[in-house]
LUMLUMBA-884559 format. One record per atom (N, C-alpha, C): residue in three letters; x negated, y negated, z negated. Coordinates in steps of 0.1 Angstrom, whole numbers, plus 5000, padded with zeros to 4 digits. Last residue first. Layout:
<recs>
alaXYZ/...
</recs>
This chain:
<recs>
pro910921977273/pro910221837277/pro911221757281/ile910922147242/ile911722137255/ile911122017260/ser909722257221/ser909222327231/ser909822277245/gly910922167199/gly909922127203/gly909022187215/tyr913222157190/tyr913222107204/tyr911622057210/arg913022247167/arg914222367175/arg914022307191/thr911722127154/thr910922247158/thr912122297170/ser912421797158/ser912321917146/ser911922027161/ser910721527173/ser911921587173/ser911421727163/thr909021367177/thr908921407167/thr910321477162/ala906121317206/ala907621357202/ala907521387183/his904721047213/his904721137211/his906021147198/lys904220817243/lys905320817227/lys905120997222/ile901020647247/ile902220807251/ile903020737235/pro901020387268/pro900920417253/pro901420557255/lys899720417298/lys900720367293/lys900420447273/cys898320487323/cys897620387315/cys898820337304/gln899520637345/gln899720477341/gln899220437332/tyr898720897330/tyr898720837348/tyr898820697350/phe900220887313/phe899320917309/phe898220827323/arg903120877316/arg902320797317/arg901120777310/arg903221087327/arg903421007336/arg902620867326/ile903221287309/ile902521267319/ile902221167326/glu905221247296/glu903721157291/glu903121177301/pro907621287311/pro907021147310/pro905821147305/asn908521537328/asn907621507318/asn907221347318/phe909721557353/phe910621577339/phe909221547329/leu907721507376/leu908221417368/leu909221437356/leu905621697369/leu905421567365/leu906421457367/val907021947371/val906821937362/val906121747357/val907721897395/val908721917387/val908121917374/leu904921917412/leu906221827409/leu907021777401/gly903922197405/gly903922087399/gly904221947396/asp906122327423/asp907022317404/asp905622187399/leu906022197445/leu906822157439/leu907422187425/ala904022337455/ala903622207454/ala904922167441/his904422577451/his903722577441/his903022407442/val906222597473/val907222627462/val906222567450/ala904722497497/ala905822467491/ala906022447474/val903622747503/val902522697494/val903322587488/trp905422867515/trp905122967500/trp903522907493/ala906722707529/ala907422767517/ala906622827508/phe904422817553/phe904122647544/phe906022687535/ser905123077554/ser904022987554/ser903622877546/thr908123067558/thr907523147553/thr906123077547/ala909722857572/ala910322947559/ala909522967553/phe908122727586/phe908322657575/phe909022697567/phe907622947606/phe906522877595/phe906922807585/leu910422997619/leu909023067608/leu907723007599/ile910122737628/ile911422757612/ile910922897609/trp908722777654/trp908022627641/trp909422717626/lys908623007664/lys907522977656/lys907722867646/asn911723157667/asn911123027671/asn909922987655/val912923357658/val912323417667/val911023267674/phe915323447636/phe915023357642/phe913323417642/tyr915823717614/tyr917523637622/tyr916323487629/gln914123787599/gln914823907607/gln916123827610/pro912723567589/pro912423607602/pro913023697605/ile914823577563/ile914723417574/ile914123437590/phe913923697547/phe915123707551/phe915123617565/phe911023637535/phe911423767536/phe913123807545/tyr911223367524/tyr910123417532/tyr910623587539/ser914023287514/ser913723247529/ser912323297535/leu913423447491/leu914623447498/leu914723407517/leu911723307481/leu911423427479/leu912723437491/glu912123037480/glu911323057490/glu911223217489/leu914923047462/leu914923047479/leu913623037487/met913623127439/met914723217443/met914723197462/phe912322827436/phe911122947438/phe911823087440/val913922647433/val913122677441/val912222807446/thr915722747411/thr915822777421/thr915022767432/gly913922737388/gly914522817394/gly914922827406/gln913222447391/gln912022527394/gln913022677394/thr915922307394/thr915322317402/thr913922427402/val916622417360/val917722437376/val916622467389/thr914122327346/thr915022477349/thr915822527359/gln915122027354/gln913922087356/gln913522247356/lys917521937345/lys917621947362/lys916022027362/leu917422077313/leu918522077323/leu917922057338/phe915421867311/phe915222017308/phe916922087319/arg917521657313/arg915721677318/arg915221827323/met919621667294/met919621587314/met918021667315/glu918021627273/glu919021797278/glu919021807292/arg917421397269/arg916121537267/arg916621577271/gln919221267268/gln918121237281/gln917821327281/ser920221317251/ser921521387263/ser920121357273/leu919321187230/leu918921447228/leu919421397243/arg919320987232/arg917721017236/arg918221127235/asn921820937230/asn921720907240/asn919720987244/gln921520947197/gln922221067208/gln921921067220/ala920220757193/ala919220867193/ala920220997201/gln922120517196/gln921020557200/gln920220677206/asp924120677180/asp924520647196/asp923120647203/ser922720827154/ser923220667160/ser923520707176/ile923721127141/ile922721037145/ile923520937151/asn926021287132/asn925221277120/asn924321137125/ala927521397152/ala928221237143/ala927721257134/ser925621537165/ser926021427170/ser926921337166/ile925721777160/ile924621677149/ile925221537157/lys926921917178/lys927221957161/lys926821857151/arg926221857200/arg927521827197/arg927521867185/ser923721997202/ser923521817204/ser925021767197/met924222227206/met923522227188/met923822027192/lys925222307232/lys926122347214/lys925422277200/arg923222197242/arg924322137244/arg925122157230/val921722427235/val921222297236/val922722197233/lys923222657244/lys922622627230/lys922622527227/val922922607271/val924022607268/val924022587253/val920222637278/val920922507280/val922122487273/thr919522867270/thr918922747264/thr919522647266/leu921322997289/leu921423017277/leu920622897269/met919422917314/met921022837311/met921522857296/asp916723007309/asp917122907310/asp918522847304/leu918223267315/leu917523227303/leu917323097301/val918623237348/val919523287336/val919323277316/met916423217355/met917423117357/met918423157344/val915323397344/val914123297341/val915423217342/ile915923657362/ile915823657349/ile915623507345/ala914923547386/ala916623507381/ala917123557368/val912523577386/val912623467385/val914823457388/ile912523907385/ile912423817371/ile912423607374/thr914123997409/thr914624007396/thr914023857384/ser912123847430/ser913123817428/ser914023847408/asn910024017421/asn910123877420/asn911123797419/lys910924287433/lys909824247418/lys910424117408/leu911824237459/leu912724257444/leu912024247432/leu908724177472/leu910524037469/leu911224077458/asp906924307458/asp906724187457/asp908524077459/gly907324557456/gly906224547442/gly906624387444/tyr909524597476/tyr909824637459/tyr908924577454/trp908424517500/trp910124497496/trp910224537481/gly905724567501/gly906024427501/gly907524427501/ile905624857497/ile905124757483/ile905424587484/tyr907024947516/tyr907624957504/tyr907124857493/gly905024897535/gly906224807537/gly907024817522/cys903124997528/cys902924847527/cys903924807528/leu903625287533/leu904025227521/leu903425097518/lys903625277561/lys905225297557/lys904725227540/thr902024967575/thr902125077569/thr903625137563/lys900224727582/lys901624807587/lys901624937588/ser899224557555/ser899124617567/ser900324697566/phe901124257554/phe900924307544/phe900224437556/ser899323877561/ser900523977565/ser899824137556/leu899123547570/leu898823627563/leu899923797559/phe898523477604/phe898823417590/phe899023607582/gln899223497634/gln898023367624/gln898323337612/ile900023697644/ile900923637637/ile900223477632/glu897623847652/glu898823797660/glu899723717655/glu895823877632/glu895523757648/glu897123747652/asp896723847597/asp896623937612/asp896723807623/phe894723857570/phe894923737583/phe895123837594/tyr896524077548/tyr895224017552/tyr895523927566/phe896724257520/phe897224157526/phe896424097531/ser897024617522/ser895824517518/ser897024367526/cys897424887496/cys897424797508/cys896024647511/ser896024987470/ser896825097484/ser897225007495/val893724837459/val893524977466/val894325007477/glu894624557468/glu893624567474/glu893524727474/tyr897624537455/tyr897324497470/tyr895724457475/phe898124727437/phe898824697451/phe898424647464/leu895924727421/leu896524887427/leu896924897437/val895724457416/val894424547424/val895324677433/ala898124387410/ala897924367420/ala896724407425/val897824587381/val899024547392/val898924517404/ser896224377371/ser896024537368/ser896924597385/ser897124127372/ser895824117376/ser895924317377/thr899324157351/thr899524117366/thr898124177371/tyr898024247334/tyr898724307334/tyr899324277348/phe895924017324/phe895424157324/phe896324257334/trp897623797323/trp896223787335/trp896323927332/ile899323847302/ile899623827320/ile898923817328/phe897823907285/phe898423977284/phe899023937301/ala897123567277/ala895923737282/ala896623837285/ile899623537274/ile898623467281/ile897123537288/ile899623647247/ile900523697257/ile899723597275/ile897223537232/ile897723707238/ile898423707249/lys898223277233/lys897323297235/lys897123447242/thr900223287211/thr900723267227/thr899323277242/asn899823407190/asn900423547198/asn900723467215/arg898023177185/arg897123327182/arg898423397197/glu900422927175/glu898722957189/glu898123097192/ser903123117178/ser902223097174/ser901023077186/phe906023257185/phe904623197195/phe903923047185/ile906623327164/ile906223447175/ile905823387188/asn907023167144/asn905723277145/asn905723367155/pro908122937151/pro906422937149/pro905823027146/tyr910223057158/tyr909523017166/tyr908623017165/arg912223117130/arg911323267135/arg910523147150/his913722897136/his912922967123/his911823027123/pro914822917159/pro913922797155/pro913322847141/val916523097180/val915923137165/val914723047163/trp917322897201/trp918123007192/trp917623107181/val915322707208/val916722697205/val917222787197/ala912822927213/ala912622767201/ala913822697202/cys913523087225/cys913323147212/cys913222977200/leu913422947255/leu915023077249/leu914923047230/arg911222867253/arg912622757254/arg913122847250/asn909523087262/asn909623067249/asn910622947241/leu911123197277/leu911423277271/leu911023207251/ser910423047296/ser911323037295/ser911823127285/ile907523117297/ile907622967291/ile909522997287/ala907723367309/ala907023317294/ala907523157288/leu908123307335/leu909323387323/leu908823387311/his905923177342/his907823067345/his908423197332/thr904123327341/thr904223277337/thr905423197331/met905223527361/met905123557353/met905123457340/val904623327382/val906223377383/val906423457371/ser901723307382/ser902523177384/ser903923237378/ile901223547389/ile900723517374/ile901523387371/glu901923537417/glu902823647408/glu902323587393/tyr900523357425/tyr901423327429/tyr902223437422/ser897923457425/ser898123397417/ser899423347418/leu897923747435/leu898123727429/leu898023547414/leu898623637461/leu899123697454/leu898923687441/leu896023497463/leu896923367469/leu898123547460/leu893723717461/leu893723587452/leu894823527455/phe893823837485/phe894523917469/phe894423817458/gly893823687504/gly895023757501/gly895223827491/gly891223717504/gly891623607499/gly893123637496/his890323937510/his890423937499/his890423867490/asn891023977538/asn891924087524/asn892024037510/ser889523867546/ser890623757543/ser891523847531/asn887123897554/asn887423967543/asn888623847539/ala887323837584/ala886723947580/ala887223987564/lys887823547580/lys888423657585/lys888623817584/phe885023467573/phe886723437563/phe887423527566/ser883923537594/ser882923567583/ser884623637569/lys884523347616/lys884323497615/lys884623557603/ile886523097616/ile885223107609/ile885623277611/asp888222877628/asp888023007634/asp886623067628/leu888522667624/leu887122667626/leu887022787631/ile891622707617/ile891322597625/ile890022627629/val891122927598/val892122927609/val891922857624/met889422857577/met889322967585/met890023007599/pro890722597568/pro889222597573/pro888822727584/cys892922737554/cys892922627566/cys891622627575/phe891622897538/phe892922947546/phe893022937559/tyr889922777519/tyr889722897524/tyr890322907538/ile891122527509/ile889022517514/ile888622667522/leu893622567506/leu892622427513/leu891322437518/phe894422817499/phe895122727508/phe894522627516/met892922767474/met892622857477/met892922817497/ser894422547460/ser893022497465/ser892622657472/gly896422687452/gly896722517466/gly895522537472/his896622837437/his896722857451/his897022807459/leu894822717414/leu894222787423/leu895522837439/ala897222567407/ala896122457414/ala895422627423/asp899022697400/asp899122687410/asp898522587416/val897122847376/val896822947387/val898122837401/ile897122557360/ile896222667370/ile895822767382/ala900122557356/ala898622447361/ala897822497367/gln900622807335/gln901122797351/gln900222667359/asn898522687318/asn898222827325/asn899422827335/ala899922497310/ala898122487310/ala898122647322/ser902122617303/ser902522457307/ser901122487312/leu900822747277/leu901722817291/leu901622747300/phe900622537257/phe899522637266/phe899522727278/gly902422377252/gly901722327267/gly900922417270/phe904322547242/phe904722527257/phe903522447266/ser901922527221/ser902522737222/ser902822667234/his899922307221/his900922367214/his901622487220/asn899021997226/asn898222107225/asn899422197212/phe900321857237/phe900821907248/phe899822057237/ser900021587227/ser901421657225/ser901621777230/lys897221557235/lys897621567219/lys898921647217/leu896021577267/leu896821477256/leu897321617246/lys894421687282/lys894121547276/lys895121537271/leu895521917290/leu894221937285/leu894121827271/ile897521807306/ile898121827299/ile897021907288/ala896021677321/ala896821587319/ala897021647305/tyr894921847338/tyr894121767335/tyr894721687326/leu897121947353/leu896422097339/leu895221927331/val897921777368/val899321827357/val898321847348/ala896121767389/ala895921657375/ala897121707367/trp896422047398/trp895122007390/trp895221887379/asn898721977407/asn898022057398/asn897722077392/val898221767426/val899521747417/val898921817407/leu896021927448/leu896021747435/leu897221757424/ala897622137456/ala895922137445/ala896021957439/ser899222007470/ser899522137458/ser898122087449/leu898821837489/leu899221767476/leu899121917463/phe896922047501/phe896521907495/phe896721877483/ser898622167514/ser898122257505/ser897422167496/ile900221977531/ile900822037515/ile900422117509/pro898121877546/pro898921807538/pro899621877524/leu898122187562/leu896422097552/leu897322007542/leu900022277574/leu899622367560/leu898422277551/ala899722147597/ala900622107587/ala900622187577/tyr897822307613/tyr897322187611/tyr898822127600/ile898822527619/ile898122557605/ile898022427601/thr900422527646/thr901222497630/thr900122497616/asp898622617665/asp898922417658/asp899822417648/asn897922887667/asn897922837651/asn898022707650/glu899222877694/glu899422987684/glu899422957672/pro898122707712/pro899122687708/pro899322737693/thr894322707696/thr894922727709/thr896822747705/glu891522637691/glu892522537689/glu893822567696/ser888722697669/ser890422747671/ser891222657680/met885722587673/met887222547663/met887822617674/
</recs>
């Protein structure tokens, strides 16, 4: 077992990796069981939970044991483990984009939403995300570059070549930052439309119904802003803080810990803002939504 001071930070990864895997597998199980998620938004949410759960599980059962137990065979093949981690992360980001487009269409073009995000089209979108992201990831992180365990920093790192530097900066940071920024813009446009719609119909519904609608708006606003902000902060933290600090614990929490924590928080946010999932695990009766199509995909 490796017990050098350089890798003692790995023990802090164990609980957050366990939490990430547990929460996201639990979210996935609930989504698959709940009939209220048997639609486009539910399919996309399930895909999100799968890759978030895989990311946390990879850290829990591969990366942490590799470092703590100093497993040579794992380290020798760490580039493949790094590839799977990057793939899970990028599919997660792309799925966030698809979910944002789903919600945008649901409120801006409600009459066309059932056709745009039909069950068949949604499955095609999910398949495309996996195919496109996997193809690019293989090209970037398996063929052109390696994302492997670096003994010097005791974490995963891109190969130290000029090409890998470009891939890390442009293919990872700027690409994912741009996608997350687009997600935040789309989500805010959706919130603006929902608020306009609620004001328009407020005169025709009861105070109780209006209160339920306002609560639904606030849940949506908090969920979207939280998820987008967390992903953006994680990207900025991972790439910029190491340029200004040398303390190993600051670097650890800004990079390694943040990369795992963002997926744990992703699952916790879904759990927090979807009362159906909470009721499922509390063994309480599920109240199925009866909202119109325009609100059908909004938590």
